matplotlib code that plots the C-alpha trace (Angstrom):
import matplotlib.pyplot as plt

x = [96.9, 97.0, 99.0, 101.0, 101.9, 102.8, 105.1, 106.9, 107.5, 109.1, 111.0, 112.6, 113.3, 115.1, 117.3, 118.1, 119.1, 121.3, 123.0, 123.6, 125.6, 123.3, 123.5, 127.3, 129.6, 132.5, 130.8, 130.6, 134.5, 134.5, 133.4, 130.5, 127.1, 124.5, 123.0, 126.6, 127.3, 123.8, 124.4, 127.8, 126.3, 123.4, 125.9, 128.0, 125.0, 124.2, 125.9, 125.7, 125.0, 122.1, 120.6, 119.2, 115.4, 116.5, 118.5, 115.9, 113.3, 115.6, 116.6, 113.2, 114.7, 113.9, 115.6, 117.0, 118.7, 120.2, 121.4, 123.3, 124.8, 125.9, 127.9, 129.6, 130.6, 131.6, 133.6, 135.3, 136.3, 134.2, 131.8, 132.2, 129.2, 128.3, 126.2, 124.0, 125.2, 121.4, 120.4, 122.7, 120.1, 120.3, 123.1, 124.1, 126.8, 129.1, 131.8, 135.5, 138.4, 138.5, 134.7, 135.1, 137.9, 136.0, 132.8, 135.0, 136.2, 132.5, 131.3, 134.3, 133.5, 129.8, 130.2, 132.5, 130.0, 127.0, 128.7, 129.8, 126.2, 124.6, 127.0, 124.9, 121.8, 121.3, 120.5, 116.9, 116.9, 118.7, 116.4, 113.2, 114.8, 115.7, 112.1, 110.6, 113.1, 111.9, 108.4, 108.6, 110.5, 107.8, 105.1, 107.1, 107.2, 103.5, 102.7, 104.7, 103.1, 99.6, 100.6, 101.9, 98.7, 96.7, 94.7, 92.0, 89.7, 86.3, 82.9, 80.8, 78.2, 75.1, 76.7, 79.3, 76.7, 77.1, 81.1, 81.5, 79.0, 81.0, 84.3, 82.7, 81.0, 84.5, 86.2, 84.1, 84.7, 88.5, 88.5, 86.2, 83.7, 80.8, 78.9, 78.6, 75.4, 75.0, 77.8, 77.8, 77.7, 74.0, 72.9, 70.1, 71.4, 74.5, 73.3, 72.8, 75.4, 75.3, 71.7, 72.7, 75.5, 73.6, 72.7, 74.4, 77.4, 77.5, 79.9, 81.3, 84.5, 85.3, 88.9, 89.3, 91.8, 91.3, 87.7, 87.2, 86.1, 88.5, 87.2, 85.9, 85.2, 82.4, 81.5, 77.9, 76.3, 76.6, 73.0, 71.8, 74.6, 75.1, 75.4, 79.2, 79.7, 80.3, 81.2, 83.8, 82.0, 82.5, 86.2, 86.9, 89.8, 90.2, 92.9, 94.9, 95.9, 97.1, 100.1, 100.1, 99.0, 95.7, 93.8, 95.9, 95.1, 91.3, 91.3, 93.2, 90.6, 87.7, 89.1, 89.8, 86.1, 84.8, 86.5, 85.5, 81.9, 82.0, 82.3, 84.3, 84.6, 85.0, 83.8, 84.3, 83.2, 85.2, 85.5, 87.8, 88.6, 90.1, 92.3, 95.4, 93.6, 93.9, 97.5, 96.3, 93.5, 95.7, 98.4, 95.6, 95.1, 91.9, 91.4, 89.8, 86.5, 85.1, 81.6, 79.7, 78.5, 75.3, 73.4, 75.1, 73.0, 76.3, 76.0, 78.8, 81.4, 83.1, 85.8, 85.0, 87.3, 86.9, 89.2, 89.1, 89.0, 89.7, 93.3]
y = [78.7, 76.7, 77.7, 74.5, 75.0, 78.5, 77.5, 75.0, 77.5, 79.8, 77.2, 76.4, 80.2, 80.5, 77.6, 79.1, 82.5, 80.6, 78.5, 81.6, 82.8, 85.8, 85.4, 85.4, 88.2, 85.8, 83.9, 86.6, 86.8, 90.2, 91.7, 93.6, 92.9, 91.8, 95.4, 97.0, 94.6, 95.3, 99.0, 98.7, 96.8, 99.3, 102.1, 100.5, 100.0, 103.7, 106.1, 109.1, 107.6, 107.3, 108.9, 107.6, 107.4, 105.8, 103.2, 102.6, 102.1, 99.8, 97.6, 97.7, 98.9, 101.8, 105.0, 105.3, 101.8, 103.1, 106.4, 104.5, 102.1, 104.8, 106.8, 103.3, 102.7, 106.4, 106.2, 103.1, 105.1, 103.0, 105.5, 109.4, 111.9, 114.6, 117.5, 119.3, 122.8, 124.1, 122.1, 121.0, 118.6, 116.8, 114.5, 111.4, 108.5, 106.9, 104.2, 105.2, 103.2, 101.3, 100.4, 99.4, 97.0, 95.6, 94.9, 93.4, 90.8, 90.3, 89.5, 87.2, 85.2, 85.1, 84.3, 81.5, 80.0, 80.4, 79.0, 75.9, 75.4, 75.9, 72.9, 70.8, 71.1, 70.1, 73.0, 72.3, 72.6, 75.8, 77.3, 76.3, 77.5, 80.9, 81.2, 80.4, 82.8, 85.6, 84.9, 84.6, 87.8, 89.6, 88.2, 89.3, 92.7, 92.8, 91.5, 94.2, 97.0, 95.8, 96.0, 99.4, 100.8, 99.2, 97.0, 94.9, 92.1, 91.6, 90.3, 92.6, 94.8, 96.7, 100.0, 98.6, 98.3, 101.5, 101.5, 98.2, 98.4, 102.0, 99.9, 97.3, 99.8, 101.8, 98.6, 98.0, 101.5, 101.4, 98.2, 99.7, 97.0, 98.9, 98.5, 94.8, 93.2, 89.8, 90.6, 91.2, 94.9, 94.5, 92.2, 93.5, 92.6, 94.8, 97.6, 95.3, 92.6, 92.3, 90.8, 88.4, 86.7, 85.6, 82.1, 79.0, 78.3, 82.1, 84.8, 88.1, 89.9, 93.4, 94.9, 98.4, 100.9, 103.6, 102.5, 103.1, 100.0, 99.4, 95.8, 92.3, 88.9, 86.5, 82.8, 81.3, 78.1, 77.7, 78.0, 75.2, 72.8, 70.1, 71.3, 70.1, 73.3, 76.8, 80.0, 82.5, 85.7, 89.8, 89.6, 93.5, 95.6, 99.3, 100.0, 101.9, 98.6, 97.2, 95.2, 94.7, 91.0, 92.0, 89.8, 86.7, 87.2, 87.7, 84.4, 82.6, 83.5, 82.6, 79.2, 78.8, 79.7, 77.4, 74.3, 75.3, 75.5, 71.9, 72.5, 70.2, 72.4, 76.1, 77.5, 81.0, 82.7, 85.8, 87.9, 87.6, 91.2, 90.3, 87.8, 89.1, 87.5, 84.0, 83.5, 84.5, 82.1, 79.3, 79.8, 78.7, 75.6, 76.8, 74.6, 76.1, 74.4, 73.8, 74.8, 76.5, 74.6, 75.8, 79.0, 82.1, 84.4, 86.0, 84.9, 87.5, 85.7, 83.5, 82.0, 79.3, 77.7, 75.2, 74.2, 71.0, 71.5, 67.9, 68.1]
z = [115.4, 118.6, 121.6, 121.6, 117.8, 118.5, 121.4, 119.1, 116.6, 119.3, 120.8, 117.3, 116.8, 120.2, 119.4, 115.9, 117.6, 120.0, 117.4, 115.4, 118.4, 118.9, 122.9, 122.9, 122.0, 121.3, 118.8, 116.4, 116.7, 118.5, 122.0, 120.3, 121.4, 118.7, 118.6, 118.2, 115.3, 113.7, 114.1, 112.2, 109.3, 108.9, 108.9, 106.4, 104.0, 104.1, 101.8, 104.1, 107.4, 109.7, 112.7, 115.9, 114.6, 111.3, 113.2, 115.6, 112.9, 111.0, 113.9, 115.5, 118.8, 121.3, 120.4, 123.8, 123.4, 120.0, 121.8, 124.4, 122.1, 119.7, 122.5, 123.5, 119.8, 119.4, 122.7, 121.1, 118.0, 115.6, 114.7, 113.5, 114.4, 112.0, 113.2, 110.7, 110.1, 110.1, 113.0, 116.1, 117.4, 113.9, 113.7, 111.5, 112.2, 110.0, 110.4, 111.1, 109.5, 112.7, 112.5, 108.9, 110.0, 112.7, 110.6, 108.1, 110.6, 111.7, 108.2, 107.4, 110.5, 110.0, 106.3, 107.2, 109.8, 107.5, 104.5, 106.6, 107.8, 104.3, 102.9, 104.9, 102.8, 99.1, 96.2, 96.3, 100.3, 100.1, 97.7, 99.8, 102.8, 101.3, 100.2, 103.6, 105.4, 103.1, 103.3, 107.2, 107.5, 105.4, 107.8, 110.9, 109.6, 108.8, 112.1, 113.9, 111.7, 112.5, 116.2, 115.8, 114.0, 116.8, 114.4, 116.4, 115.0, 116.8, 116.0, 114.2, 116.3, 114.9, 115.3, 112.5, 109.8, 108.2, 108.4, 106.9, 104.1, 103.1, 103.0, 100.9, 98.3, 98.3, 97.4, 94.6, 93.3, 93.9, 91.7, 89.2, 89.4, 91.0, 87.7, 88.0, 88.9, 90.7, 93.2, 96.8, 96.4, 95.4, 98.3, 100.0, 103.6, 102.8, 105.2, 108.1, 108.3, 112.0, 111.7, 108.9, 110.7, 113.9, 113.0, 114.2, 112.0, 110.9, 112.0, 110.9, 112.2, 111.4, 111.7, 113.5, 114.1, 116.7, 116.7, 112.9, 110.8, 107.8, 106.7, 107.7, 106.6, 107.2, 107.4, 106.9, 105.6, 101.9, 100.6, 98.3, 99.6, 102.4, 105.9, 105.7, 103.5, 104.4, 102.4, 103.0, 102.4, 102.1, 102.4, 102.0, 103.4, 103.1, 100.5, 103.2, 104.7, 101.4, 101.7, 105.4, 105.3, 106.7, 104.2, 105.2, 108.8, 107.9, 105.8, 108.6, 111.2, 108.7, 108.2, 112.0, 112.6, 109.9, 111.3, 114.8, 113.5, 112.3, 108.7, 106.2, 103.3, 102.7, 99.5, 98.0, 94.7, 93.4, 90.4, 87.5, 87.8, 91.3, 90.0, 91.8, 95.0, 93.6, 94.5, 98.0, 98.3, 96.7, 99.3, 101.8, 99.9, 98.0, 94.9, 91.6, 90.7, 87.2, 88.3, 91.2, 94.2, 96.0, 95.2, 96.3, 94.0, 92.7, 89.1, 88.0, 90.0, 87.6, 89.9, 92.3, 94.9, 97.7, 100.6, 102.3, 106.0, 107.1, 105.7]

ax = plt.figure().add_subplot(projection="3d")
ax.plot(x, y, z, "-o")
ax.set_aspect("equal")
plt.show()
């Protein structure tokens, strides 16, 4: 994504935060700060109360900030501290009746304001908005988790050959398709990918965590097709990263690189046994084809898809 486009998104988010009143204590109908309000909300949602570490994780805030805020709320008699009888250092917090009363007013005010805003949209617009918000919240969480585990993406180097080959082989084993022939598992170049992706219009990028290769993706000219076609190749990720949006990040990278290299179409082949990935590819506007393009040599792959990079 281009810097200008990213900044436009950020500008929209800032405006939304301001309109929601997140920068003003008075806008939510109380003198509580946004962090204080969110602590009350999460404690109310918990049956047995929450500790500092749990709240910090839920609210994506440093523990020190949570601790200071809890002391203020406790001083104002909105929270009740409960110390574990077996460990004096372990404590949880719950809402007092006063805290529940304040939260009731916060929710009443926020619900009224949100309801007024939602009445300005049609039913179909609200459904689309709800889906968009849910999806984006998920992507934000995944982006944060990727940063927390130190995920890094870089061009492949000779030192990565053995590791990425192992990831690819293990992926075939995990999906119980290592018995198939005519797939990338059997490519003679599998053990030296860094040498394969050196030609113009080619590239392979690996993901690593703490210096350990966990997957990768490649782009190369589509053999047997016109120069306007490239192929998305060898997208494999270690199973430990499932559900973190890493595949999406790699696909986005590959598409950006394909466009940068001057290709007009991006082609891919995959296995019917990996049908769960179809939705992922379709979300990036890859369309199903009735027949193959070019000559990949992967005769066992029964699914062919194409993305128009010009749109």
